[in-house]
PDB file of N, CA, C, O and CB in Angstrom:
ATOM      1  N   UNK A   1      78.250 -45.261 -63.318  1.00  0.00           N
ATOM      2  CA  UNK A   1      76.814 -45.315 -63.381  1.00  0.00           C
ATOM      3  C   UNK A   1      76.371 -44.328 -64.453  1.00  0.00           C
ATOM      4  O   UNK A   1      76.731 -43.152 -64.410  1.00  0.00           O
ATOM      5  CB  UNK A   1      76.169 -44.998 -61.998  1.00  0.00           C
ATOM      6  N   UNK A   2      75.600 -44.803 -65.398  1.00  0.00           N
ATOM      7  CA  UNK A   2      75.052 -43.952 -66.459  1.00  0.00           C
ATOM      8  C   UNK A   2      73.562 -44.235 -66.596  1.00  0.00           C
ATOM      9  O   UNK A   2      73.072 -45.281 -66.170  1.00  0.00           O
ATOM     10  CB  UNK A   2      75.790 -44.193 -67.817  1.00  0.00           C
ATOM     11  N   UNK A   3      72.858 -43.295 -67.192  1.00  0.00           N
ATOM     12  CA  UNK A   3      71.444 -43.473 -67.503  1.00  0.00           C
ATOM     13  C   UNK A   3      71.339 -43.768 -68.995  1.00  0.00           C
ATOM     14  O   UNK A   3      71.869 -43.021 -69.817  1.00  0.00           O
ATOM     15  CB  UNK A   3      70.596 -42.206 -67.105  1.00  0.00           C
ATOM     16  N   UNK A   4      70.658 -44.850 -69.342  1.00  0.00           N
ATOM     17  CA  UNK A   4      70.482 -45.223 -70.743  1.00  0.00           C
ATOM     18  C   UNK A   4      69.265 -44.471 -71.275  1.00  0.00           C
ATOM     19  O   UNK A   4      68.143 -44.697 -70.823  1.00  0.00           O
ATOM     20  CB  UNK A   4      70.311 -46.781 -70.910  1.00  0.00           C
ATOM     21  N   UNK A   5      69.492 -43.578 -72.236  1.00  0.00           N
ATOM     22  CA  UNK A   5      68.419 -42.768 -72.816  1.00  0.00           C
ATOM     23  C   UNK A   5      67.744 -43.474 -73.982  1.00  0.00           C
ATOM     24  O   UNK A   5      66.523 -43.410 -74.127  1.00  0.00           O
ATOM     25  CB  UNK A   5      68.963 -41.424 -73.276  1.00  0.00           C
ATOM     26  N   UNK A   6      68.527 -44.143 -74.808  1.00  0.00           N
ATOM     27  CA  UNK A   6      68.018 -44.870 -75.976  1.00  0.00           C
ATOM     28  C   UNK A   6      68.867 -46.105 -76.211  1.00  0.00           C
ATOM     29  O   UNK A   6      70.066 -46.109 -75.933  1.00  0.00           O
ATOM     30  CB  UNK A   6      68.011 -43.967 -77.238  1.00  0.00           C
ATOM     31  N   UNK A   7      68.242 -47.149 -76.722  1.00  0.00           N
ATOM     32  CA  UNK A   7      68.972 -48.342 -77.130  1.00  0.00           C
ATOM     33  C   UNK A   7      69.204 -49.363 -76.035  1.00  0.00           C
ATOM     34  O   UNK A   7      70.086 -50.210 -76.175  1.00  0.00           O
ATOM     35  CB  UNK A   7      70.265 -47.947 -77.681  1.00  0.00           C
ATOM     36  N   UNK A   8      68.448 -49.317 -74.955  1.00  0.00           N
ATOM     37  CA  UNK A   8      68.625 -50.294 -73.870  1.00  0.00           C
ATOM     38  C   UNK A   8      68.463 -51.725 -74.385  1.00  0.00           C
ATOM     39  O   UNK A   8      69.081 -52.650 -73.858  1.00  0.00           O
ATOM     40  CB  UNK A   8      67.615 -50.026 -72.737  1.00  0.00           C
ATOM     41  N   UNK A   9      67.644 -51.901 -75.400  1.00  0.00           N
ATOM     42  CA  UNK A   9      67.434 -53.236 -75.971  1.00  0.00           C
ATOM     43  C   UNK A   9      68.688 -53.765 -76.665  1.00  0.00           C
ATOM     44  O   UNK A   9      68.781 -54.959 -76.950  1.00  0.00           O
ATOM     45  CB  UNK A   9      66.272 -53.206 -76.962  1.00  0.00           C
ATOM     46  N   UNK A  10      69.650 -52.887 -76.937  1.00  0.00           N
ATOM     47  CA  UNK A  10      70.898 -53.282 -77.583  1.00  0.00           C
ATOM     48  C   UNK A  10      71.968 -53.720 -76.587  1.00  0.00           C
ATOM     49  O   UNK A  10      73.060 -54.120 -76.989  1.00  0.00           O
ATOM     50  CB  UNK A  10      71.422 -52.143 -78.416  1.00  0.00           C
ATOM     51  N   UNK A  11      71.664 -53.647 -75.292  1.00  0.00           N
ATOM     52  CA  UNK A  11      72.604 -54.058 -74.259  1.00  0.00           C
ATOM     53  C   UNK A  11      72.277 -55.466 -73.779  1.00  0.00           C
ATOM     54  O   UNK A  11      71.114 -55.868 -73.725  1.00  0.00           O
ATOM     55  CB  UNK A  11      72.582 -53.070 -73.082  1.00  0.00           C
ATOM     56  N   UNK A  12      73.327 -56.207 -73.434  1.00  0.00           N
ATOM     57  CA  UNK A  12      73.099 -57.512 -72.827  1.00  0.00           C
ATOM     58  C   UNK A  12      72.539 -57.310 -71.422  1.00  0.00           C
ATOM     59  O   UNK A  12      72.692 -56.238 -70.835  1.00  0.00           O
ATOM     60  CB  UNK A  12      74.412 -58.353 -72.789  1.00  0.00           C
ATOM     61  N   UNK A  13      71.896 -58.335 -70.892  1.00  0.00           N
ATOM     62  CA  UNK A  13      71.372 -58.271 -69.536  1.00  0.00           C
ATOM     63  C   UNK A  13      72.534 -58.080 -68.561  1.00  0.00           C
ATOM     64  O   UNK A  13      73.646 -58.529 -68.840  1.00  0.00           O
ATOM     65  CB  UNK A  13      70.560 -59.553 -69.191  1.00  0.00           C
ATOM     66  N   UNK A  14      72.299 -57.426 -67.429  1.00  0.00           N
ATOM     67  CA  UNK A  14      73.377 -57.243 -66.447  1.00  0.00           C
ATOM     68  C   UNK A  14      73.936 -58.575 -65.959  1.00  0.00           C
ATOM     69  O   UNK A  14      73.190 -59.510 -65.667  1.00  0.00           O
ATOM     70  CB  UNK A  14      72.872 -56.433 -65.256  1.00  0.00           C
ATOM     71  N   UNK A  15      75.279 -58.644 -65.874  1.00  0.00           N
ATOM     72  CA  UNK A  15      75.903 -59.845 -65.318  1.00  0.00           C
ATOM     73  C   UNK A  15      75.839 -59.769 -63.787  1.00  0.00           C
ATOM     74  O   UNK A  15      75.346 -58.781 -63.241  1.00  0.00           O
ATOM     75  CB  UNK A  15      77.389 -59.992 -65.813  1.00  0.00           C
ATOM     76  N   UNK A  16      76.323 -60.781 -63.103  1.00  0.00           N
ATOM     77  CA  UNK A  16      76.234 -60.841 -61.642  1.00  0.00           C
ATOM     78  C   UNK A  16      76.940 -59.672 -60.960  1.00  0.00           C
ATOM     79  O   UNK A  16      76.429 -59.121 -59.985  1.00  0.00           O
ATOM     80  CB  UNK A  16      76.821 -62.144 -61.145  1.00  0.00           C
ATOM     81  N   UNK A  17      78.107 -59.294 -61.467  1.00  0.00           N
ATOM     82  CA  UNK A  17      78.864 -58.186 -60.868  1.00  0.00           C
ATOM     83  C   UNK A  17      78.095 -56.880 -61.022  1.00  0.00           C
ATOM     84  O   UNK A  17      78.001 -56.096 -60.077  1.00  0.00           O
ATOM     85  CB  UNK A  17      80.266 -58.063 -61.517  1.00  0.00           C
ATOM     86  N   UNK A  18      77.544 -56.644 -62.211  1.00  0.00           N
ATOM     87  CA  UNK A  18      76.780 -55.428 -62.434  1.00  0.00           C
ATOM     88  C   UNK A  18      75.524 -55.411 -61.559  1.00  0.00           C
ATOM     89  O   UNK A  18      75.183 -54.377 -60.985  1.00  0.00           O
ATOM     90  CB  UNK A  18      76.402 -55.299 -63.915  1.00  0.00           C
ATOM     91  N   UNK A  19      74.845 -56.540 -61.457  1.00  0.00           N
ATOM     92  CA  UNK A  19      73.646 -56.624 -60.607  1.00  0.00           C
ATOM     93  C   UNK A  19      73.959 -56.237 -59.170  1.00  0.00           C
ATOM     94  O   UNK A  19      73.199 -55.495 -58.547  1.00  0.00           O
ATOM     95  CB  UNK A  19      73.058 -58.040 -60.647  1.00  0.00           C
ATOM     96  N   UNK A  20      75.075 -56.734 -58.639  1.00  0.00           N
ATOM     97  CA  UNK A  20      75.462 -56.398 -57.265  1.00  0.00           C
ATOM     98  C   UNK A  20      75.720 -54.902 -57.126  1.00  0.00           C
ATOM     99  O   UNK A  20      75.305 -54.289 -56.142  1.00  0.00           O
ATOM    100  CB  UNK A  20      76.711 -57.191 -56.847  1.00  0.00           C
ATOM    101  N   UNK A  21      76.404 -54.310 -58.107  1.00  0.00           N
ATOM    102  CA  UNK A  21      76.673 -52.873 -58.077  1.00  0.00           C
ATOM    103  C   UNK A  21      75.410 -52.052 -58.169  1.00  0.00           C
ATOM    104  O   UNK A  21      75.263 -51.058 -57.458  1.00  0.00           O
ATOM    105  CB  UNK A  21      77.600 -52.493 -59.196  1.00  0.00           C
ATOM    106  N   UNK A  22      74.488 -52.452 -59.039  1.00  0.00           N
ATOM    107  CA  UNK A  22      73.226 -51.724 -59.187  1.00  0.00           C
ATOM    108  C   UNK A  22      72.411 -51.795 -57.902  1.00  0.00           C
ATOM    109  O   UNK A  22      71.803 -50.802 -57.501  1.00  0.00           O
ATOM    110  CB  UNK A  22      72.411 -52.288 -60.362  1.00  0.00           C
ATOM    111  N   UNK A  23      72.392 -52.938 -57.262  1.00  0.00           N
ATOM    112  CA  UNK A  23      71.671 -53.080 -55.996  1.00  0.00           C
ATOM    113  C   UNK A  23      72.318 -52.240 -54.904  1.00  0.00           C
ATOM    114  O   UNK A  23      71.614 -51.639 -54.092  1.00  0.00           O
ATOM    115  CB  UNK A  23      71.622 -54.552 -55.567  1.00  0.00           C
ATOM    116  N   UNK A  24      73.632 -52.188 -54.870  1.00  0.00           N
ATOM    117  CA  UNK A  24      74.349 -51.414 -53.850  1.00  0.00           C
ATOM    118  C   UNK A  24      74.051 -49.928 -53.961  1.00  0.00           C
ATOM    119  O   UNK A  24      74.004 -49.224 -52.952  1.00  0.00           O
ATOM    120  CB  UNK A  24      75.850 -51.647 -53.964  1.00  0.00           C
ATOM    121  N   UNK A  25      73.849 -49.442 -55.195  1.00  0.00           N
ATOM    122  CA  UNK A  25      73.576 -48.028 -55.411  1.00  0.00           C
ATOM    123  C   UNK A  25      72.086 -47.715 -55.484  1.00  0.00           C
ATOM    124  O   UNK A  25      71.708 -46.570 -55.732  1.00  0.00           O
ATOM    125  CB  UNK A  25      74.247 -47.569 -56.674  1.00  0.00           C
ATOM    126  N   UNK A  26      71.237 -48.714 -55.273  1.00  0.00           N
ATOM    127  CA  UNK A  26      69.777 -48.529 -55.359  1.00  0.00           C
ATOM    128  C   UNK A  26      69.406 -47.756 -56.619  1.00  0.00           C
ATOM    129  O   UNK A  26      68.677 -46.767 -56.561  1.00  0.00           O
ATOM    130  CB  UNK A  26      69.244 -47.788 -54.109  1.00  0.00           C
ATOM    131  N   UNK A  27      69.911 -48.214 -57.746  1.00  0.00           N
ATOM    132  CA  UNK A  27      69.725 -47.523 -59.019  1.00  0.00           C
ATOM    133  C   UNK A  27      68.299 -47.665 -59.548  1.00  0.00           C
ATOM    134  O   UNK A  27      67.549 -48.550 -59.138  1.00  0.00           O
ATOM    135  CB  UNK A  27      70.708 -48.055 -60.047  1.00  0.00           C
ATOM    136  N   UNK A  28      67.948 -46.769 -60.467  1.00  0.00           N
ATOM    137  CA  UNK A  28      66.645 -46.894 -61.131  1.00  0.00           C
ATOM    138  C   UNK A  28      66.829 -47.816 -62.341  1.00  0.00           C
ATOM    139  O   UNK A  28      67.958 -48.023 -62.786  1.00  0.00           O
ATOM    140  CB  UNK A  28      66.073 -45.477 -61.567  1.00  0.00           C
ATOM    141  N   UNK A  29      65.740 -48.369 -62.877  1.00  0.00           N
ATOM    142  CA  UNK A  29      65.842 -49.376 -63.950  1.00  0.00           C
ATOM    143  C   UNK A  29      66.563 -48.914 -65.222  1.00  0.00           C
ATOM    144  O   UNK A  29      67.034 -49.747 -65.996  1.00  0.00           O
ATOM    145  CB  UNK A  29      64.474 -49.823 -64.322  1.00  0.00           C
ATOM    146  N   UNK A  30      66.653 -47.608 -65.445  1.00  0.00           N
ATOM    147  CA  UNK A  30      67.319 -47.117 -66.655  1.00  0.00           C
ATOM    148  C   UNK A  30      68.817 -46.909 -66.452  1.00  0.00           C
ATOM    149  O   UNK A  30      69.510 -46.522 -67.393  1.00  0.00           O
ATOM    150  CB  UNK A  30      66.682 -45.815 -67.104  1.00  0.00           C
ATOM    151  N   UNK A  31      69.329 -47.155 -65.256  1.00  0.00           N
ATOM    152  CA  UNK A  31      70.744 -46.962 -64.995  1.00  0.00           C
ATOM    153  C   UNK A  31      71.509 -48.261 -65.167  1.00  0.00           C
ATOM    154  O   UNK A  31      71.002 -49.350 -64.897  1.00  0.00           O
ATOM    155  CB  UNK A  31      70.955 -46.408 -63.596  1.00  0.00           C
ATOM    156  N   UNK A  32      72.750 -48.114 -65.625  1.00  0.00           N
ATOM    157  CA  UNK A  32      73.637 -49.269 -65.824  1.00  0.00           C
ATOM    158  C   UNK A  32      75.052 -48.875 -65.423  1.00  0.00           C
ATOM    159  O   UNK A  32      75.396 -47.693 -65.390  1.00  0.00           O
ATOM    160  CB  UNK A  32      73.600 -49.767 -67.309  1.00  0.00           C
ATOM    161  N   UNK A  33      75.861 -49.874 -65.120  1.00  0.00           N
ATOM    162  CA  UNK A  33      77.284 -49.668 -64.860  1.00  0.00           C
ATOM    163  C   UNK A  33      78.019 -49.910 -66.175  1.00  0.00           C
ATOM    164  O   UNK A  33      78.166 -51.055 -66.602  1.00  0.00           O
ATOM    165  CB  UNK A  33      77.816 -50.623 -63.711  1.00  0.00           C
ATOM    166  N   UNK A  34      78.475 -48.850 -66.810  1.00  0.00           N
ATOM    167  CA  UNK A  34      79.082 -48.985 -68.130  1.00  0.00           C
ATOM    168  C   UNK A  34      80.394 -49.757 -68.113  1.00  0.00           C
ATOM    169  O   UNK A  34      80.822 -50.265 -69.149  1.00  0.00           O
ATOM    170  CB  UNK A  34      79.312 -47.631 -68.719  1.00  0.00           C
ATOM    171  N   UNK A  35      81.033 -49.851 -66.961  1.00  0.00           N
ATOM    172  CA  UNK A  35      82.273 -50.638 -66.905  1.00  0.00           C
ATOM    173  C   UNK A  35      81.972 -52.135 -66.964  1.00  0.00           C
ATOM    174  O   UNK A  35      82.890 -52.938 -67.136  1.00  0.00           O
ATOM    175  CB  UNK A  35      83.064 -50.308 -65.623  1.00  0.00           C
ATOM    176  N   UNK A  36      80.709 -52.520 -66.825  1.00  0.00           N
ATOM    177  CA  UNK A  36      80.332 -53.926 -66.816  1.00  0.00           C
ATOM    178  C   UNK A  36      79.444 -54.330 -67.983  1.00  0.00           C
ATOM    179  O   UNK A  36      79.510 -55.475 -68.431  1.00  0.00           O
ATOM    180  CB  UNK A  36      79.640 -54.246 -65.542  1.00  0.00           C
ATOM    181  N   UNK A  37      78.616 -53.421 -68.487  1.00  0.00           N
ATOM    182  CA  UNK A  37      77.649 -53.849 -69.508  1.00  0.00           C
ATOM    183  C   UNK A  37      78.297 -53.935 -70.891  1.00  0.00           C
ATOM    184  O   UNK A  37      79.300 -53.281 -71.174  1.00  0.00           O
ATOM    185  CB  UNK A  37      76.455 -52.882 -69.550  1.00  0.00           C
ATOM    186  N   UNK A  38      77.690 -54.759 -71.733  1.00  0.00           N
ATOM    187  CA  UNK A  38      78.208 -54.997 -73.085  1.00  0.00           C
ATOM    188  C   UNK A  38      77.124 -54.691 -74.107  1.00  0.00           C
ATOM    189  O   UNK A  38      75.954 -55.028 -73.924  1.00  0.00           O
ATOM    190  CB  UNK A  38      78.706 -56.460 -73.243  1.00  0.00           C
ATOM    191  N   UNK A  39      77.546 -54.040 -75.195  1.00  0.00           N
ATOM    192  CA  UNK A  39      76.637 -53.755 -76.296  1.00  0.00           C
ATOM    193  C   UNK A  39      76.621 -54.977 -77.208  1.00  0.00           C
ATOM    194  O   UNK A  39      77.668 -55.432 -77.668  1.00  0.00           O
ATOM    195  CB  UNK A  39      77.064 -52.461 -77.080  1.00  0.00           C
ATOM    196  N   UNK A  40      75.421 -55.507 -77.466  1.00  0.00           N
ATOM    197  CA  UNK A  40      75.341 -56.689 -78.335  1.00  0.00           C
ATOM    198  C   UNK A  40      75.102 -56.315 -79.788  1.00  0.00           C
ATOM    199  O   UNK A  40      75.437 -57.090 -80.684  1.00  0.00           O
ATOM    200  CB  UNK A  40      74.235 -57.616 -77.861  1.00  0.00           C
ATOM    201  N   UNK A  41      74.518 -55.124 -80.044  1.00  0.00           N
ATOM    202  CA  UNK A  41      74.307 -54.659 -81.423  1.00  0.00           C
ATOM    203  C   UNK A  41      73.856 -53.210 -81.386  1.00  0.00           C
ATOM    204  O   UNK A  41      73.477 -52.709 -80.327  1.00  0.00           O
ATOM    205  CB  UNK A  41      73.255 -55.545 -82.170  1.00  0.00           C
ATOM    206  N   UNK A  42      73.890 -52.540 -82.506  1.00  0.00           N
ATOM    207  CA  UNK A  42      73.313 -51.212 -82.661  1.00  0.00           C
ATOM    208  C   UNK A  42      73.960 -50.126 -81.813  1.00  0.00           C
ATOM    209  O   UNK A  42      75.112 -50.232 -81.393  1.00  0.00           O
ATOM    210  CB  UNK A  42      71.881 -51.271 -82.341  1.00  0.00           C
ATOM    211  N   UNK A  43      73.173 -49.073 -81.576  1.00  0.00           N
ATOM    212  CA  UNK A  43      73.638 -47.895 -80.862  1.00  0.00           C
ATOM    213  C   UNK A  43      72.965 -47.780 -79.498  1.00  0.00           C
ATOM    214  O   UNK A  43      71.850 -48.257 -79.286  1.00  0.00           O
ATOM    215  CB  UNK A  43      73.376 -46.639 -81.687  1.00  0.00           C
ATOM    216  N   UNK A  44      73.680 -47.133 -78.584  1.00  0.00           N
ATOM    217  CA  UNK A  44      73.159 -46.867 -77.248  1.00  0.00           C
ATOM    218  C   UNK A  44      73.490 -45.414 -76.914  1.00  0.00           C
ATOM    219  O   UNK A  44      74.636 -44.987 -77.057  1.00  0.00           O
ATOM    220  CB  UNK A  44      73.763 -47.862 -76.176  1.00  0.00           C
ATOM    221  N   UNK A  45      72.501 -44.663 -76.473  1.00  0.00           N
ATOM    222  CA  UNK A  45      72.718 -43.272 -76.060  1.00  0.00           C
ATOM    223  C   UNK A  45      72.618 -43.219 -74.546  1.00  0.00           C
ATOM    224  O   UNK A  45      71.644 -43.687 -73.955  1.00  0.00           O
ATOM    225  CB  UNK A  45      71.681 -42.295 -76.732  1.00  0.00           C
ATOM    226  N   UNK A  46      73.657 -42.631 -73.920  1.00  0.00           N
ATOM    227  CA  UNK A  46      73.695 -42.565 -72.463  1.00  0.00           C
ATOM    228  C   UNK A  46      73.849 -41.136 -71.980  1.00  0.00           C
ATOM    229  O   UNK A  46      74.209 -40.242 -72.746  1.00  0.00           O
ATOM    230  CB  UNK A  46      74.826 -43.420 -71.922  1.00  0.00           C
ATOM    231  N   UNK A  47      73.572 -40.933 -70.699  1.00  0.00           N
ATOM    232  CA  UNK A  47      73.820 -39.669 -70.019  1.00  0.00           C
ATOM    233  C   UNK A  47      74.639 -39.997 -68.785  1.00  0.00           C
ATOM    234  O   UNK A  47      74.296 -40.917 -68.042  1.00  0.00           O
ATOM    235  CB  UNK A  47      72.477 -38.919 -69.649  1.00  0.00           C
ATOM    236  N   UNK A  48      75.713 -39.259 -68.555  1.00  0.00           N
ATOM    237  CA  UNK A  48      76.520 -39.529 -67.371  1.00  0.00           C
ATOM    238  C   UNK A  48      76.810 -38.279 -66.610  1.00  0.00           C
ATOM    239  O   UNK A  48      77.483 -38.325 -65.579  1.00  0.00           O
ATOM    240  CB  UNK A  48      77.803 -40.200 -67.744  1.00  0.00           C
TER     241      UNK A  48
END
């Protein structure tokens, strides 16, 4: 679980597996599971 600080628009939408994980952890909208998300272009800055 990481917090996306910049570049969220450069990530693909969460897939089904990531969605289930995010719901299980009651994450906030800026959090993503980095083991599941994919960068489609550009840079992404995260905090972990």
